[in-house]
N, C-alpha and C positions, 0 to 999 in steps of 0.2 A: 377368387381364390387364389388363383395362379398370381394375380398383382400382390396380393399380401404375402405370397410366398417369395415372390422377387423382393419385396419391401424390407422383409425381414431378414432375406439373406444378405441384403446391401448393407443393412445395420451391421451384420456380422463381419463381413469381408471387404467392403469397400474402402479404399484410400481417400476418398473426398471427405471434407472437412463435416459435411452434412448431408443427408440424403434428402430428395424432394418426394414427399408421399403424394404429391397432386393426383398422379394417375388412379392410385387405390382410394385416395378420397372421393374424387369424382365419381368412381363407380359406386361407392358406399352410398353416396347422396341420391344417386339414380336409384339405387335398391330400396332406399328407405323413403324416398318420395316425400320429403319434407317440406314443409312450406318455406320458401326462401326468404318470405319477407319476417319471420319469427324464428329465432336463434334457437334450436333444439336444445334441451337439457340434457347434461352429459350424462347424468346416470341414466336417463332414456336410451340416450345413444348407446352407451355401454350395454344396456340391457339388449336392445337391438342386434349388436353386433355380436354378443356371445350367443343368441338364439340363432343368428344367421351362419354362425360358423359351426354351430351345433348341428344344425341341418345338412351344411356342406359335410361335415364329418360323418354323420349318420348315412348318407347316400354313399359316401367312398366306402364305409365300413361293411355295408349291406351288398355292395357289388363284389367285395373280394373275400367276405365271409366264406368259410368251408365248413357248413353244417354246424358251426359254433354260433353262440349269440354274439352279434358285433360288439365289440368295444368302442365307444366314442371318446376320444381323449379331451375333449372339452369338458364332458360331464366328469371325466375321472379327476381332472385338476382343479376345476373351479366349482362343482356344485357338490354340496352336503346335504344331510338329513337332520331333522329335528322331530320331536315327538311333542306333540300339543296334549296337554291333560288339564281337563277343567270339568265345571261344572255351568250348566247352562240351565236355567230355570230348575233347579233341584236335580236334574239328571247329569250324572258323570258321563263323560266322554273322552276318547284317545284318538287321535290322528296323527299319522307320520305324514310329513310333508317335505319337499326338495326345496332348497334354497341355492340360490346363487351370490347375488349381492346382498348382503345381510343389512337392512336399513335400522339405523339408529337416530333417536331424535338427539339434538345438542341442547336445545334452550333448557336452563334450568339445573344443567349437571356441569361439575366441574371436572370429572375425568372419565376415560373411556369405560372403567368398571361401571361407575354409575349409570353411564348410558346402557350397559349391557344388562344389569340388573333391572333397570326399568323396562327394558324390551323383553326381558325374559318372564317376568310376571305382569299380567293384565288382571285389572279387579281385585276383589277380596278372595285371598287364597287359603284363610282358614279352613274351609269346607273341604279342601281337598285332601286333607290328611287329618279330619275330626268328624265327628257325628252330625255336626252343624250342617244341614244342607239346604239352609234358607238363602245362602249368598252364591252368586255368579261370578266366575273368574276362571284363568288357566295360567298354566305355566308351559314355559317351552323348555324343552331338554334337548340337547345336542345329543343324536345318537351316531353320528359320522361325520367328521369333518373333513373339508377337502385339503388337499396339500397346499392350495393356495387359496386363503380365506380374506375376502373383501368385504369391509365395510362401508357402508355409503353412509356419509355424515349429512343429515338433512339440516342444512344451514339457510333454509328458507322458509319464510312464512307468510301468510297473506294477510295483508293490513287491510281490516274491513273498512276502516275510515275514509282510507286513501283509494281503496278498491283496486290494488296491485300488490304482487309479490315483493318482500324486502329480505334482504340478508341479515341473518344473524353473526353478529361479530363477536360474541363472546368467548372467552378462553377456554378451551377444552384440551387438557392434557392426555397424552397418550405415551405408553411405556416403550422402549425399543424391545424388551420381551415380554411377552403376554401369555400368562398361564389361564388355560379354559378348562381347567380340573373341575370349579366349581359350577360350571354349566353342563357337564356331561351327565347323561341320564344314569349310568352307572354310579355316579357319586350323590345321586339326590338325596338319599337319607342323611348321609353326612352335611351336606349342604343346607338343608331345611333346618338340621339342630343349629347349624352355625348362623344362619339367617334369623332364628329366632333369638338366638343369644345375642347378635349384634342388634337386632330390635330393640332387646331390653337395656343393651347398654346404651344405644342411641337416646331411649327415653329417659334414662337416669341421666344421661350427659345434658339433656334438654333442661331437667330440673336443676343441675349443678350451674349451668349457665345462665340461668334466670336468677340464681341466688347471687353469683357473682356480678351480674349486672346491677343488682340494687348495691352493691358495695362501690360499683365503679361510677353510678349514676345515682347520686342520693339527692333526695329533696322530693318536695310536693308541687313545686312551681314549673314553669315552663323551662327553666333552667335549672340544670342538675351537675353535681359536680364529685368526684370521687370522696367518699366517707373519710379517708385518711386525711385529706386536704381539709375538709371542713373542720375537723379536730383539731389540726395544725393551725388552721386560722383562729379558731377559739381560743386556743393556747396563748398564741401570739397578743392577742387583744387582751387576755387578762392579764400578761406579763408586762403591758406598757405601763409607763408611768403615769399614775393617775393625775388629773388636773382638777381643780377646785371651780373652775367658771366654765361656762357655756360657751361654745365658738363664737356664738353671736356677741355676747357681752364683751368677749375679749378682744373683738375688733372694734365694738363701740368705744372701749377705753382708748383707743388708739386713734380715734376719729378727730377731725378739727374741733376747734373751741367754737362755743356758742358766739354768734356775731360774726363769723366768717363763712363765706361758701364754701360748701364740700365741693371736693376738686372732681364728683361724678355727677353734682347736678347738671342737668340739661338746660340749654338755652331756651326752651319752651317752658321750664319751670320758673326760670328767672323773669320771664316777660309776664308771667301770670301774677307772680308777686309783687312786681313793680319796685321801684327805688324806696328806701326807707332810711330816715335820718341816722338809725341805729347802725344802718349796714356802711355807713360811708363816714370814716372819722373826719372831724373838723379839722385836725392838723394836716390832713392829706389833701392837696389841691387837686389830685387827678385820681379818679378810682382806677386801681390795679385790675388789669383783665386776669380772668381765670387761665392759667396753663396747663393743658391737658399733657401728663406724662404717663403714656400707657405702660412703659416698662417698670418704672420705679414705683407708681401707685398701685400698682398689681402685686406688688413683691409681697411674701408672706412675711410677717413679723418674725424676728429672730427665735421668740420664746413660744413662738405656736407650734405644738408637736405635729409632726409630719403625718402620722396615723391618728384614727380616733383611739381613745382610750377610757377606761372606766373612771367616773367621776369620783366615786367612794368605794373603796375595797381595802378591808382591813389585811393585815399580814395573815392571819389565821384563815381568812376566807379565801385569800389567794392561795395559801399553802394546800388547803384542801381540795380546791379547783383544778390547782397544777397537778396534783397527785391523780386525780380522777381522770383528767384529760389526757395525761400521760398513759395511763392503764388502758383507758378505752382505745388510744390509739394502736396500742401495742396488740390489743386484742385484735382489732380489726385488720391491721397488717398480717397478723398469723392468720386468721380466718381467710384473708383474699389469697395467701400464699397457697393455702390447703387446698381451696378450691380451685386454683390454677394448676396445681400440681395433679390434684384427682383429674382433672378435664384432659390433662395431656397422657396421663395414664390409660384413660379409656380410649383416646386418640389413637395411641400406640397399640393397645390391645386389638382395636378393630383393624388396623393396617395389617397386623400380624396374624389375624384369624385364619388365614388361608395360606400360611406360609409352612405349616408343616410338610413333612414329605410327601404324604399321600395326595398333597395338593398342588404339587409341583411336577407332575408327571406328564402333561401336554404341553409343552413349552411352543410358542408360536413367534418367530422373530420377525420384527418390522423389515420389510422389503422394498417398499415404494410408498410414498406420499405425493397425491396430487392435490396440487394447490390452485386456488382461484383468488384472482384479485379484482374488486371492481364491486358490482352491484348485482341486483338478482337476474335482470336481463341482458346483462353485458360484462365483460371485463376480459382479463388476461390469465392464461393459464401457464403452468410448468410443473416439473415433476423432481421429486428426489428420490434417487434409486442408489440403493447399497451395493457397491462393488465387493463381492465376497471374495475375491483374489487378492485384491488389494485392501481389503478391510477399511473402507473409506465411502463416504457418502459423494456423490455426484449430482449436479445439479442440470437438468436439460430443460434449456429454455429456448424455444425456437431452434434456432440454429447454433445456439452457444450451448457448450457442454463444457463445465467448469467444475473443479474441485471444491467440496463444500464440507462443512463440519456438522456434527450433531447441534452445535448452538445455533447456527444460521437456520437450520431445519425448524428448531423450536420457535425462533423468532418469527418466521415466515408461516409456519404450520398452525401452532397452537391457538392463534386467534389473539383478539385484543390488543394488537399492534397494527398499526396503518389498517387497512382494510384488506389484509391477506389472510388466508386460513385454509385448512386441509379440508376437502370435500369427500376424499377417499383414501383409504388406507388399506394397503395390501400387505398381509402377513403370511410367512411360508412357515410350514411344519419345520422345526428345527431338528427333527429326527429323521426327516425324510432326506437324507444326504444327496440323493440322486438328483434333487432339484438344483443344487448348486457345485456339485462335484464335477471334476474333470472326467472327460470321456477319454477312453483308452482304445488304441488299435488293436484288434482282437489278433492280429498276426504277431504284430512287433510288440505290442505291449506297451508302446511310447504313449504319452498324451497328446491328445488331438486339440489342436487350439485354431483359432480363427476359421480360415475356409475348410480346413481339413475336416470339421465338424458338419459341413453341408454334405447333401447328396450330390450326385456327378452333375445331374442337370442344372442345379442351382450353382455348383461351383463353376459351370463353364459359362453362366449367365453373369456372375460377377466378375470373372477374368476378363470379360469381354468388355464389360462396363469400365474396369479399370485400365483397360488398354486404350480406351477411348478418351479417359481423364488424362492419362498419360501423354497421350498426343496433344490434348489442349494445353498440358503444362509446357509442352516443348514449343507450341507455338506462343505461348505466354512469354516463355523465356528468351525467346529468339526475338521477342518484340522489345523486352527490357534490354537485352543485349544490344539492340539496334541503337535503344534510346542513349544506353550508357556509352557506346562508342561514339555516337554524335556529341556527347559533352565531352568526351575525352579529346576528340580531336579539335574542338573549339578550344578547351584548355591548353593544347599543345602549339596553338597558333604563335607564331613568335611576334612579339610587339617589337620587332626590330626597326632600324631607322629605314626610310624611303628606300625603295629599290632601287637599283641603278639599272640603267638600260642594256639590253642584251641584243645578241644578234637577229634578225630578223630571218624567218625561214620561209623558204620557198613555198608557193602555192596556197598562201593564205587568203582568206576571204576578203572581199573589198571593203567591208564594214567593219566597224570597230568591234572586237570580240573582248569580253572581260578578261582583264590580264590576271596572271595568277597571283596569290598571295606573297610568293617569294620572288615573283618577276612581273613586275607591273607592265611593262614595256614590251612584253614578248613578241605583241602583235604589231607593233608600229612599223610603219614604212620607213625603208632606208634614209630617204631623204630626210624624213621628219627627225629620224633619230640622230642623224648626224648634226643637224640644225640645232636640235637642244643640247647636244653635247657642247657645240661650240658656244652657244649662249651661256650656259650653265659654266664653263671655264672661264668666261670674261667677267662675270658680275654674279655675287651671290645674292639669292632672294630676300628681300627685306619685307617688314610687315606691312598690313593691308593699307593702313592709313598712308604711310610713307609712300607706298606704290601709286595710290591712288593721287596723292598730292604731286608727284613727279612730273614735271612737265615735259612734253613730248619734243623731240628734234623739230618736227614738223609742228607748224602752228595749228591749232585745233581750227577744225572746220567751222563755219559760222552756220548757225540753226537755219534750216529752211523757212520760209514764211508760214507754211501748215504746222511746223512743231511749236512744242511749247518747253519752255526750259523751267525746271523746278529743282529746289535743293532738297535731297531727300537724307534723313538720318537713319541709318540701319543699325540695329544692335550688334554689337562684336565687329562691325566692319567700319563704320565711320560716316561722316556727312560729305557728300559730294553732289555735283550737279549733274543731272541727266537731262537728255533730249528724248522726247517723244510725241510721235503724232497726237493729236488729240483724239481721246477715247481709246490710245492704245496701252495705257499705263494703268496696272491694277496695283495699288498701294499696298494690299492686304497681302498679295502673294508676292510682293517685295520683300515683306517682312517676315516670310517664313524661314525656319531654320535652314530648309533646302536652298532656297535662293540666296541667303547669306552666304552659306558655303560656296556656290557656284561663283558669285561675285568675287568672294575673296581668292578663289582659285584662278579667275581669271586677271585678277590684279596681280597676283603672283607670276602669274605666266607673260606679263606684258614685254619683258627683255625679250622673251623668246618670239613673241608676237611681232615686235616691232623689227627685230633682225631677220627673221625666217618667214613670216607671212602667217595668215589666218589657220592655216591646217595645222602646223607647226605649234601655234600657240593654243589651238584647241586641244592637241595631244598633251601638251604640258599641263594645261588647265584641267583636263578629265584625269591624268594621273595623279595631280595634287589632291583632287577632290576624293578620288576614291582611295587613295592613303590615308587621307584623314578619316573617312567612314569607317575603313578597315580597323583603325586605332580604336575609334569610339567603341565598334562591336566587340572588341578584345577586353576592353575595360569592364573593371566590376565597380559600378558607380553606386552610391547610396539608393534606398529606394525612391527618394525624393527627385533623383535625376536619372531619368529612365530615357535614354538616347533614342529608344524605338520610337517613343512618341513624336520624337523631332525628325526623323528621318526614316522613310519607309526602307530604304537600302540597308541600314542597321539591322532592321527586322528581317530582312532577306538572307543578309549573311549569317546572321545568329541560327538562323533556322536551315542554313544549307540549301537555298534555293538554287536551281540551275543557273549557270553562269548566263547563259542567254537572257534570262528573266531580267538579271541584275544590270546587263550591258543595255537591253533596251530602256528601262527605267532610267538610267543614267543619261543615255541618250536624248529621251524625252525631256528630261530636266534641263538640259544645255539646249535644248530645242525651243524653250519656252518663248512665247513671242514679247514677253515683258522684258527680255535682255536687249530689247532694241532701243535701250536709251543713249547709247551712244555708238559711236562707229566700231571699236574693238569689240564690244560686247555683241553688236548686231553681226559681224562678220563671223564671229565663231559661233553665234547661234545658227547662222546659215550653212556652216560646215557641219554641226549636229544635225540638222534637218535633212541635208544632202545624205548622211550617213544613215539616218533613219529610211529614206527611199530606196537605199541600196539593199535593204534587208530583204531577202526573198522569202514568199509565203511558206516555203517549206523548212525554213531555217529557225523559225521562232514558232513553237505552238500557241498560237494566241488564245486557245481555250485555257491553257494552263496558265498563260500569263493573266488572264483575267482572275481565274481561281487565286492565285497568289494575292492579287490585289484587293480581291474581295476578303480574303483572310485578313489582310493588313486593316481593311474598314471595318472587320467585326472586332479586330482588337481594338482599335480606337473607340469603337461603340460600346465595348466591354468595359473599358477605361471609364467612359463617362457614366455608364451605369455605376461602377463601384465608386467613383469620385462624388456624385451625387449622393449616392446611398450613405456615404460615409459622413458628407457635410450634414446631410438630415439627422444622422446618429447623434452627431456632436452638439446639434441642436436639441436634443431629446424629442425630435419629431420621428417616434418609432414605427408609426403606422406609414408614413410617407417613406422613410428608409428601407422597410421591408422589402416591398416590392421591386425597388432598384436592385438591391442586394441580392435577391432572388435571381433576378435576370443576369446579373453581374456573375453568380456563380454557375448557373447553367450554361452560359455563353462561354464562360471561362473554362470549364470542364470539357467542352467540345472542342476549344481550342488545345488544350493541353494533350488532348488524346492525339493529337498530330505531332506534338513534339513538346520538349519540356521548356522551350524558350518561346512557344506560342502565345502565352498568356501570363497573367500575374500569379502571384502566390496564392496558392489555393486554400492554404491553411489560414491565412489573414481573412480572405472572405468568408470563410467558414464560420470562424469566430465571431465576426461580427453580425453575419446572419443570424447566428445561434444565438447571440446576447440580445439582438431585437426580438426574437420570439419569447425568450425567458423574460425579458421586461414587459412585453405587451401581456405575456400570460399572468404576471403579478398584478398589472392594472386591471386587466378583466377580472381575476379574482378579488382584488378589492372592491370593484363596482359591485359584484354579485355579493360580497359580504355587507355591504351598506344596508342591504334590505330594500331600498327605493326601487320602484318597479321600473322606472325610466332608466335608471344607473345600471340595475340587473340586465334589462334588455340590452343596453349599450354594451356591458361585458359580455353577453353571449354572442352578440354580432360579431365582437373582435374575435371570439373563439371560433365561430362558425365560419367566417368569412376569410380569417387571415390564418389563424393557428392551424385548425384542423386540416386544410388543404394543404400546407407546408409540411405536416408530419412525415408522409411516405418520403418527401425529398430528403428528411434527415434519416430515414430509415432503410432506403434503399442500398446506401453503402455501408456494408457490415464492417469496415475497417474504420470507419469513423468512429471510434468508440465516444468521444465526447459528445458527439450528437446524439447518439443512442441514449447515453445518461442523461442529457437534456431532456428528451423525449419522457422518460420515465419520471424525471423531477416533476415536469408539468402535470402528468397524468396523476401522480401521487398527490399534488397539490389539490386536484379537485375530488380525488377519490377520498381524502381526509375529511370532506363534508359529510361523507355517508353515516358516519357515526354521531353527528351532532344533531341538536333540535333545532328545527327551523321551522318557518311557515309552511303551511300545504302548498302553497303556490310555488314557493321556492324548491320544495321538494319534487313537486311536478316538473318543474323546468330542468331541474338538475338530472332527474330520471330521463327525460327526453334527450338532453344533451350529451350525457356520458357515453352511451353506445358509440357515438361518433367520435368522440376523443379516444376511446379504448380501441378503436378498430385497429387491428394489427396488420391490415393490408398495407402493402407497399405500392400498389397501383397508383401513378401519379395522376391527379386529376387536373384538368384543363384549370388554367389561370386566367386570368383577364389579359387583355392585350397589353404589350409591353408599355410602360409610361414613356411619354412622349419626350425626347431629348432635345434640350435647346442647342442652337448651333454656335459652335466654338471655332474661332480661328486656332491654328497650331500653337500660336504663341500664348494666346489666353488659356488653351487647355494644359499645356507644360506648366504655366504658372499656378493653375489652381490646383493642379495635380501634386504639385511640390509642396504648395501650402498645406494641403490636407495630409499628406504624408509626414511631412514635418511635425506636424500637430499629434499626429498618431506616435511618433519616436518620443515625444515629450511626456507621453502619458507615462505614469509611473509603472503601472503592470495592467496589461490587458487580458492576462489569462492564458496567451498564447504559449 
């Protein structure tokens, strides 16, 4: 009881978008002790809930009563009474009974009043108000109506052939205002008179409808037509131009002359007849073959009438016949019109039978409609509730509360459209204004709204919850602000020219620190700075090819006997000769973008190296390489050119990694043993390795260093999942693509939670994951529709093993509206089969499958292990990624 009070209080005053009812629901489940393996019927649940609340209020009322009979608010609000008057085996009886939810049958009725009329009368009722006591039956008359009147619409029936319940999808209309005067005990005499009159009118109506049917379906054979049309056809036949020959004779006159072959003669007939001297003229040396002309030979002769016509008819006969047919046709038209007008008048009379002032004194206004979509043992529920303050309908669908209209309510609730229909209607007494009117403060007279309507204990509870929510919002806003600040800082990073040397400050560490973005050489040693400035003033840097081809003042050293000399062509760098010890050169590493950049930087630093030594050359090269990577990190390239895939440092810079992490990574790249292919590179490599050895253990957090590099490996792995998934998607291999795209989305979401530049475009991955599911759903539905056992099983395997496990992934994020719409589309596709005729075995399989599809749980179930990824070099990965992204950009419209 306490949890329900909290729940309803939060619904009144919470600042959250939705309220989680889990705690109250769990208590209710424990209290009802229902079998978890079987979904409990909603009406049964409501009955138990009302009984439970009634007992709880009764206990409270008895504790607080002061000599008076305790009042139970549940009984006063939701329970009414009716009088059962009837005859059983010739004996009259009267019983007063209490009711909560009033059950109504739907099957066979078109509107709510027809359901109520059938529920209020059982059996033969003539004996209730006549001397005939041989028949049995009973009538129900409301003696006391509750302020909140609930009708339980029974939309389920048991299929004896299949041995299971089925849902009734028939259309049932109900009005926004329901007048219940005709069902009240005080009006029983007037109602009985009106019912007798309606019965007489309906009997007369049946006779008129039968007569009209004879006019509209005239004839004695299996095919029948309106009598007016039959007379019109007869008149048209009689008025047609008469002919003197039969159709057969007319065609014979235009046939080929004797002695020639008819055009329609078949080859088999010619063979049976054999050649004849009369068939072949002696003047013709060659027999002419028959040419079949299907279009010209089947053409109707011009003089043949298009319609049948009388062969012999005189003017006098035609005049008499036309006069009779015209007269009969007019008579039939008048009779038909009179019958239709009489039927309309009777319908109108029946509709207005209870419209007089004495029968519109008990109005009930529709307040809420509970809707179910699905089948008998599974489905999705939502509700429409009327907002009396804003005078509009609201739709409550899980955590979504939206404005609605009466038209939308009709479409979803009346039935006959898709598989959704109302199963419960709640009307409130339109004259009991206390149910909807505003509450006022007794002292100030002001209207109480929101939390002011709550008791003090509930008001305090809601305030505490709102404070917790505000704190959560502050934390969320702070996180968003931090991300926005990161993006702003990155966007403000200058794309200026290479930084110039700056004075070196004392007390700097012995190893190279990361240069700042505005002062790349802040931590260079003084002698190195002077050497670099001197070299730069003497000669400008040139391109990498020119630098590599430039001959040194000193003759190059001859390679040692244990070294091999090879010619290497590196993209974006050039072709040059390298020296390496046997087994010490990895050509795959040499072709990576990282190594290309380092070789280019070393080549550009050659002048500094030659004049000032290896250490100055190293500082010059590392400055050039960092400047280049910084510029790449500041660029906004097209999707197919992602510099993060080429360089880990670009990824680190964009995501604001600590400078110590970037420094060590750059040093390790310059200290790569593959740079030992010539003397200059080897000496610079040794300087970098020496700098690495000088780093003290407490100066770089190696755990943090490993975490950043692991994130980068995860980024590359996510890229491979995305790339392979998109390649399969373009090949229309949707089953293979789906698993890759699922892992791409999940891994990417985890990366993006750490920063906006940690992963890829989330919307792109979401779109193709969603498209995969929709296409697989359509394919599975097509297999099911085929009716073939093997294909039906294959379709259900696709749904059970691929589609259903993925639905929670689409539903877990309420902000992804397109994903939620896609899930509803897939569910509607399968629910549409419920109203169709199908084989019993298909019906059974559909019944077993639909509860899994319609399960609204967002619990993410376990998937198979991630698919195994092939091994790609950086160059191959970038190339394939660029190719697939370019192909996507050429797609006319992908729906994103």
